[in-house]
C-alpha positions as a printed Julia matrix, in Angstrom:
227×3 Matrix{Float64}:
  -8.43   13.23    5.62
  -8.97   15.76    8.42
  -7.28   15.61   11.81
 -10.65   14.76   13.35
 -11.1    11.88   10.88
  -7.65   10.58   11.76
  -8.41   10.73   15.49
 -11.69    8.84   15.03
  -9.89    6.23   12.96
  -7.18    5.77   15.57
  -9.77    5.34   18.33
 -11.75    2.84   16.28
  -8.62    0.88   15.4
  -7.71    0.53   19.07
 -11.17   -0.83   19.91
 -11.14   -3.22   16.95
  -7.74   -4.57   17.91
  -9.16   -5.63   21.27
 -11.64   -7.98   19.6
  -9.53   -9.1    16.64
  -8.98  -12.88   16.76
  -5.67  -12.36   14.92
  -4.39  -10.79   18.12
  -5.17  -13.95   20.1
  -3.23  -17.23   19.69
  -5.49  -19.81   18.1
  -8.04  -17.25   16.94
 -10.22  -17.81   13.86
  -7.88  -17.28   10.87
 -10.78  -16.29    8.59
 -11.83  -13.48   10.99
 -15.35  -13.45    9.52
 -17.07  -12.29   12.71
 -14.49   -9.55   13.12
 -14.91   -8.19    9.59
 -18.67   -8.04   10.15
 -18.12   -6.34   13.51
 -16.04   -3.61   11.87
 -19.06   -2.43    9.88
 -21.57   -3.1    12.65
 -19.6    -0.98   15.12
 -18.81    1.79   12.63
 -22.33    3.22   12.85
 -21.98    4.69    9.35
 -18.76    6.53   10.22
 -16.19    5.7     7.49
 -13.38    6.73    9.83
 -14.2     3.62   11.87
 -13.49    1.34    8.89
  -9.67    1.11    8.87
  -9.34    0.5     5.12
 -11.99    2.98    3.92
 -10.37    5.89    2.04
 -13.55    7.16    0.29
 -11.72    7.15   -3.05
 -10.42    4.49   -5.44
  -7.06    3.07   -4.4
  -4.31    5.22   -5.87
  -2.64    2.29   -7.64
  -5.91    1.08   -9.15
  -6.7     4.57  -10.43
  -3.17    4.82  -11.83
  -3.52    1.45  -13.61
  -6.91    2.3   -15.1
  -5.6     5.64  -16.36
  -2.76    3.85  -18.12
  -4.55    0.73  -19.37
  -8.28    1.55  -19.59
 -10.94    1.45  -20.76
 -12.25   -1.94  -19.64
 -14.63   -4.14  -21.56
 -16.78   -7.09  -20.59
 -17.56   -8.15  -17.02
 -15.51   -7.15  -13.97
 -15.74   -8.06  -10.3
 -14.3    -6.25   -7.28
 -13.31   -8.59   -4.45
 -13.89   -7.34   -0.91
 -15.54   -4.16   -2.15
 -16.0    -2.43    1.2
 -17.69    0.94    0.69
 -17.57    0.65   -3.1
 -15.0     3.16   -4.36
 -12.91    0.66   -6.34
 -15.99   -0.99   -7.82
 -17.27    2.38   -9.0
 -13.9     3.06  -10.63
 -14.14   -0.22  -12.56
 -17.64    0.67  -13.72
 -16.55    4.17  -14.73
 -13.79    2.55  -16.81
 -16.43    0.78  -18.87
 -16.87   -2.66  -17.3
 -20.16   -4.29  -16.41
 -19.23   -4.57  -12.75
 -20.18   -6.83   -9.87
 -18.76   -6.29   -6.4
 -18.96   -8.32   -3.22
 -18.03   -8.15    0.41
 -18.31  -10.58    3.29
 -20.28   -7.96    5.25
 -23.88   -7.39    4.19
 -23.75   -4.09    6.07
 -20.79   -2.97    3.93
 -22.73   -3.86    0.78
 -25.77   -1.88    1.98
 -23.5     1.07    2.81
 -21.97    1.0    -0.67
 -25.42    0.95   -2.26
 -26.47    3.95   -0.18
 -23.32    5.85   -1.1
 -23.89    5.27   -4.8
 -27.68    5.09   -5.26
 -27.53    5.59   -9.05
 -24.75    3.04   -9.54
 -24.79    0.34  -12.21
 -22.64   -1.91   -9.98
 -24.24   -5.16   -8.83
 -23.33   -5.15   -5.13
 -23.73   -8.44   -3.24
 -22.77  -10.04    0.05
 -20.56  -13.07   -0.64
 -17.64  -14.98    0.84
 -14.41  -15.35   -1.15
 -14.1   -18.9     0.2
 -17.67  -19.87   -0.79
 -18.33  -18.06   -4.06
 -21.55  -18.45   -6.07
 -21.23  -21.24   -8.61
 -22.4   -18.97  -11.43
 -19.36  -16.75  -10.95
 -16.88  -19.49  -11.85
 -14.96  -18.42  -14.94
 -17.41  -15.55  -15.48
 -15.29  -12.4   -15.43
 -13.03  -10.71  -17.95
 -11.39   -8.63  -15.21
 -11.03   -9.51  -11.52
  -9.75   -6.9    -9.07
  -8.47   -7.67   -5.58
  -7.13   -4.84   -3.43
  -5.88   -5.29    0.14
  -7.92   -8.41    0.9
  -5.06  -10.91    0.75
  -2.99   -8.87    3.21
  -5.79   -9.31    5.75
  -5.37  -13.09    5.66
  -2.71  -15.17    7.41
  -0.26  -16.83    5.03
  -1.82  -20.26    5.68
  -4.99  -19.14    3.85
  -3.29  -17.66    0.79
  -3.37  -20.89   -1.28
  -7.13  -21.15   -0.78
  -7.53  -17.49   -1.64
  -5.41  -17.93   -4.77
  -7.63  -20.76   -5.98
 -10.76  -18.71   -5.28
  -9.48  -15.68   -7.18
  -8.39  -17.81  -10.13
 -11.82  -19.45  -10.27
 -13.43  -16.11  -11.12
 -11.3   -15.44  -14.22
 -12.68  -16.5   -17.59
 -10.4   -17.8   -20.37
  -8.47  -14.83  -21.71
  -9.42  -12.78  -18.64
  -7.16  -10.88  -16.27
  -6.65  -10.58  -12.52
  -5.2    -7.43  -10.93
  -3.94   -7.71   -7.34
  -2.85   -4.76   -5.18
  -1.36   -5.49   -1.75
   1.05   -4.03    0.75
   4.62   -5.19    0.16
   7.58   -6.27    2.25
  10.88   -8.03    1.66
  11.25  -11.71    2.5
  13.62  -10.95    5.39
  11.26   -8.42    6.97
   8.95   -9.59    9.76
   5.57   -8.16   10.61
   3.24   -8.62   13.56
   0.1    -7.96   11.52
  -2.62   -7.73   10.64
  -2.35   -6.54    8.0
   0.37   -8.88    6.79
   2.24   -7.28    3.84
   3.05   -9.84    1.17
   6.44  -10.92   -0.14
   7.24  -11.41   -3.82
   6.84  -15.18   -3.53
   3.26  -14.74   -2.29
   2.38  -12.85   -5.47
   4.15  -15.37   -7.69
   2.18  -18.16   -5.99
  -1.13  -16.63   -7.12
  -0.43  -17.89  -10.66
  -2.5   -21.07  -10.31
  -5.13  -22.94  -12.33
  -4.04  -21.59  -15.69
  -3.14  -18.05  -14.59
   0.19  -16.61  -15.73
   1.92  -13.67  -14.05
   2.29  -10.91  -16.65
   3.79   -8.16  -14.52
   4.76   -7.51  -10.91
   5.44   -3.91   -9.89
   7.0    -2.73   -6.63
   5.42    0.67   -6.02
   5.7     3.41   -3.45
   4.94    7.1    -3.68
   7.41    9.23   -1.68
   6.7     8.85    2.0
   3.84    6.43    1.36
   3.22    2.71    1.95
   4.95    0.28   -0.39
   2.69   -1.86   -2.57
   2.8    -4.72   -5.03
   0.68   -4.43   -8.17
   0.46   -7.74  -10.01
  -1.33   -8.57  -13.26
  -2.24  -12.13  -14.27
  -3.93  -13.61  -17.32
  -5.69  -16.9   -17.91
  -4.86  -18.58  -21.19
  -7.65  -18.3   -23.76
């Protein structure tokens, strides 16, 4: 990213922090209004969306290069501006993608007008009934780290509900050690948080602790539901 992009992002982040309920004791833990405000206030400037990198996440791209292609149906959770969803589609999956913000979904559609991805506005905590057990591959990247720890069990159940028998769930999230504290958000996850996502028939197949030199440390966890 350019220096100008970085400056715009820093300025936007400072403004967003002022209205973030996570910065206020007793604020809404779901932060729905705030996530919508991020896209409303961005005015189509991706620098104003703190998590928008305009490319697939490096650890998703790395995983797809090593383990692709994909088959069947995939869904991208919290799709934002669409880069990860497009990577799943390019890997061969019939892909759906959703975000809490309808404006984010519209932005993704405009960025990729010829896309085969089915972009929709949806809430992880109130998913469409027809999505239950519907996907061969579920991808979640950096959504869980935006939630307080008290909501992680609900989020785990929601993610598991999307995975069909024999299907897989891939989770990518910032990492920290159990003895490290963080003010957040985001709230990097500890190993136990990733292990606790193995619910409702999901088994943890692999848990990688990843960091490129000088870069942020991440977990990359793969789960599978028994056939």
